[in-house]
C-alpha positions in Angstrom: 50.4 -72.5 -57.7 51.5 -76.1 -57.8 54.9 -76.8 -59.2 55.6 -80.4 -60.2 59.0 -81.9 -60.9 59.7 -85.1 -62.9 62.6 -87.5 -63.4 66.1 -86.1 -62.5 64.6 -82.6 -61.8 62.6 -84.2 -58.9 65.7 -86.2 -57.8 67.8 -83.0 -57.6 65.2 -81.0 -55.8 64.0 -83.9 -53.5 60.3 -83.2 -53.9 57.8 -84.4 -56.5 55.7 -81.2 -56.1 55.2 -78.2 -54.0 52.9 -75.2 -53.6 54.6 -71.9 -54.2 53.6 -68.3 -54.0 55.4 -66.4 -56.8 55.5 -63.0 -58.4 57.1 -64.6 -61.5 55.4 -63.6 -64.8 56.9 -66.5 -66.8 58.3 -70.0 -66.3 61.8 -68.5 -67.0 61.3 -66.0 -64.2 60.0 -68.8 -61.9 63.1 -70.8 -62.6 65.3 -67.8 -61.6 63.2 -67.3 -58.4 63.4 -71.0 -57.4 67.1 -71.3 -58.2 67.8 -68.4 -55.8 66.2 -70.4 -53.0 68.9 -72.9 -52.3 71.6 -74.9 -54.1 69.4 -77.9 -54.9 67.1 -75.8 -57.0 70.1 -74.2 -58.7 71.4 -77.7 -59.6 68.1 -78.7 -61.0 67.7 -75.7 -63.1 71.4 -75.1 -64.0 70.7 -75.8 -67.7 67.2 -74.7 -68.6 67.8 -75.8 -72.3 67.7 -79.4 -70.9 64.2 -78.9 -69.6 60.7 -78.7 -70.9 57.8 -77.0 -69.2 54.1 -77.6 -69.2 51.4 -75.1 -67.9 48.2 -76.7 -66.8 49.3 -79.9 -68.4 50.0 -78.4 -71.9 53.5 -78.2 -73.3 54.5 -74.6 -73.3 57.2 -72.0 -73.8 59.5 -70.7 -71.0 58.4 -67.1 -71.9 54.6 -67.9 -71.7 52.6 -65.9 -69.2 51.9 -67.6 -65.8 48.8 -65.4 -65.1 45.9 -67.7 -64.2 48.1 -70.9 -64.4 47.4 -73.4 -61.6 50.2 -75.9 -62.3 53.7 -75.6 -63.7 55.5 -78.9 -64.4 59.3 -79.1 -65.2 60.7 -82.2 -66.9 63.5 -83.4 -69.2 62.7 -84.0 -72.9 61.1 -87.4 -73.5 62.1 -89.8 -76.2 60.0 -92.5 -77.7 61.0 -96.0 -78.4 
């Protein structure tokens, strides 16, 4: 699956996107798996409450199933103005 990072998440990880093979069943489990890779992921995902997730470009929940999902995007909350 493709994992896409936006804003400061992308800056901390150092990549805009990457293809990952995962056994994670939810975005929350994917965060745990990615965070265990190396410190830059741990820094990006240190406070999941400061993040939002989209599955196949639809805003979703961190406990939603990843089965069949092709793209997961992580980004900070957006504000209007």
